[in-house]
N, C-alpha and C positions, 0 to 999 in steps of 0.2 A: 482467765485462765487462774487458778487457784492451785498451785503448787505447794506441797506443804513439806515437810524433812520427813513424815513416814512415809510417804511416795516413795524417797528418795530410800529411805533405806530398802524398803521393801525390792526395788527395782535391784540395786546394789546387791544387796545380800543373795538377789535370783541367779546373779552373774555369777557370785564367787561362788555360790555352791552346786550352780550346774545344773539342778535342776529345780521343778517350783515344786516337789513333794521334802525337796533337803530345805529348801527356803522356807517350808511351812513349819520343818520342825522346828530350825533353828527361832523363828518367829514369833510361836506357841500357834499357829493359828491354821483356820484346814486350809489345802490343797486348792479346793476353790475359793478360797477368801484371797490368796495371794493371785491366783488366775483372776477373778475379777479385778481388783485391786491397779493389777497391771493393763487391763481393759481398762480402767478408767482413766488411767495416767497416759495411754496412749489421744484416750481420746481428748483430753484435755490438751496437750501436744497437737493433736491431729495431724498425727504421722506414726507409723509402725518404726516401733525399737526394737523387736523380734522377731524372726524368721522361728515360726514352731511350726515341725513335725513330727509323728511318732517318736522318733526317738532322742529326735536332739532337738536344741535352740542353737539358730545364731545372730546376732545380734548384725541389724542391718547401717547401711551408715550414717543413719542418724543415731540408730541406739548405742553406738561407741561414741559419737559427743557427745550423746547428754551422759552415758558415763563417766568419762573423764570432768568434765561442770557436776558430775554430781560428787561422786566424791570427792574433787577439790572445796564443796557446799559444806557437806558433813564435816573432812576433816577440820577448816574452817571453824564451825560451831564446835568440836571437839576441843578445839584451845582455847576459844570462846567460854567454854563453860568451866575449861580446866583452869583457868587464868580466877574467874568467879573464882573458884571451889579455895583456890590457895589462900586470896586476900581472907578465907572466912576461917584457913585451919592452918594448922603452924605443922610443915612439913619438916620430916624426923628420920633418922638414921644415915646409912654410909651413903656418900656418893664422889665414887671415883671419877676424875677430870685429867686429862692426857691433852698436852697441849704442846709444839716445839718450846726448847727451851729459851727463845726472847720472846714469845708470844708471853710464855706463862709470868717472864722477869716483869715484863714492860705493863700488861696489862692483866693480870689475873692478879697476883701474890700484891701491888699496891693496893688492890679493894679485899683483900680476905678479911681486914680486922671488922669492917662495915661489914661484908656479910654475913660473919659469924654475929655479928651486933644482934642483925635482925631474924637471922633463923641461929638461934644457939643449938636445936636440937639435932642440925645434919651434922656429919662427920666428917669433915672435905678430905681427901685423901688426892695431892696432885701428884701428877707424874709429865717426866718428860719423854717420851718417845717416838719419834719424828714419823716411823716406817709401821706403827702399828695394822695388823692388816685383820684382827680378827679381836675384836674388844670382847666378846663374851672369851675368849679363850683370857687376855687379860685382866680379866675383871675390868674391865672400863666405859662406868654409862653413858662421860661425854666423851668425843677427841674433838681437838680445835682443829679444823685441815686450812691452811692457807693454800692458795691457789686453784684449780682447776678440780672439780673431782672428778673421781674417773667415774663410770656407770656404778649401781650399787641395791644392794638390799635393804641399806639405813636409810630413815627417815635424813634427812638435812636443815639445817635453817639456816640459810642466810643472818650476816651478824652485823658483818660492815665489810665497807670496800677499801683498800688503804692505799693510798698512793705512793710510787717510789724515788728515790733521786738516785742521783747520779752524788757522790759527795766525796771532800778529803780533805784533812786537816791543811790550813793558813799557815802551818811548818811543809807541810808535803807540797803546798804548792806553791811557794814563795821559795823551795828549795830546786825544783822542776820545772815552775812553769805550769801555765792553765792549757789547759786545751783548747781551741775553739771551735773542733769540728769533730764526730766524733768521728773518720778518720784517723784525729790527730792520737783518739789514746795508744793505739799501735805502740806510739814513742814512750810509756810510765807502764807505770807497774803499775798490774792490774787484782783487784785481791776478791777469788770468787771461790763457787759451792765447790766442794769434791763428791763428783758422783753424783750432783743431782744438774743434769745438763739443761735445764730451763731456766736454775736462777744466773745461770750464765747469758738471758737470752737480754739483755737490756732493753727497755723499751724508747729507744733512742730516731730521730731519722735519718735515714741520711741517705747516699746515693740511688742503693739499690732498694730500701724499705723500707717501713717503720722499728724494724728491732735487729737488733746489733747481737749478733755469737759474737762473747769472747773468747779467749785464751787467758785463762787467771795466769802471772807469774807467780801467786801466792793465795794455795788454795785450803777450807776447811767445808766440814761436816756441818757448823752450828753457824746460824747467821751473829751469833752474839761473838763470834770467836772471831770473824770477820771486822763486824763494829769493834772490838778493841783493839784490832790487826791498822785497821783506817786510823780508829786514835794516838796508836803509837806509831802515826806517821809512815805507816806502811807502803800506802799508795791508795788507787781511787776503787773505790766500789759501792756497789747500789744497793741500797735497802730500803726495807718499807718503812714509810713514816711510823708507824705507830711506834720501833724502835727508838728512832733517828730523831723524830723532833725533839727532846730537850735539848739534845747535844748540837741541833743547827741553832734553836732559841741561844743557848748561852753562849752560837763561836768554835762551839769545840770541832764541831764538823761543819764545812760553805757547801751549798750546789755548786755541780759546775753541769756547763751546755744545757741549762734550764731551755734556752730558745729551741732545742732539739728533741724534749719532751713531747712523746704523744699525748698525753693524758689518764693511760691505764692506768688503771688503777686495781691494785691486789684482793680478789677475792678472797674474805676468810668466814670459814661456813662452822655451824659446828654438827656432828654425828652420830645419833644414837639411834638404838630400838625403844620401838616402843612397848610400853611397858608399864602396863596399869599403875603395880606397886613403888614403881621408882616416878612416877609420870609424876607427880608435885615437886617434887626435888631436883628433877630436869628444867621443867618449867620456871619454878623459881629461880635459877641459875641464872640458865637464859636471858630471861627479861630484867634479870638484875643487870649480867655483865650486858647485854645489848643498850643498855641505858648509858653505862657506861660507857663503851662505846660510842 
């Protein structure tokens, strides 16, 4: 079997265009040429990919499977080509990046100087709007999102996954004692998120499951605010490793209830519209950031 990228492009273009004639116009070929290319592809695969009638085409089960794989392969090839172009060219222009303030402060800002030295012609704009829904409306090119992504028409790229830690200061634990079990947290001051219930679902094994929904005694909308409250001995908090690892290493915060951790890691993605004019800027920033993370 000798399937090449042209076969994949023709097949995907036919599906996206809806008809052979529309695909032929898009590809700059004749309708009969596109039809023959499809037939050759089916011969190579020894299966039917499309059921054709005079009025419409429908994917067979094998065709749907092949379409999904073909899209993934073509996207990977695009990414490789884009990466090579980036190494040979100098991306330039405005690039707007949005992220929750803790991620921005702990994972982006410390590396900005190095990025600007590597790409001096890119003008970075950094914003922190946790609830951005429409990137175009906010003129945002890349949004960094923490946690599970909702279904979206945006492209998403996984950057890393960060463990969660249950933490308190040594002073707080000396004053109030260290909880021995997740159930014992009910006797402590818990720091949690305001209007974000998922953030108050701590990944701890306990008698009835593998996550514990806490009721905060003190709530804040920002993880950075919660970190500062914890550092000021106000209670026990559950936060990502990316924003607390330096505090843990310095002993400012200590982990509690470690035997009950589930191993859950918080997913971190970049979401963006694929725009050829922005492709170089987006790709070089994401590759740089992923390397740092």
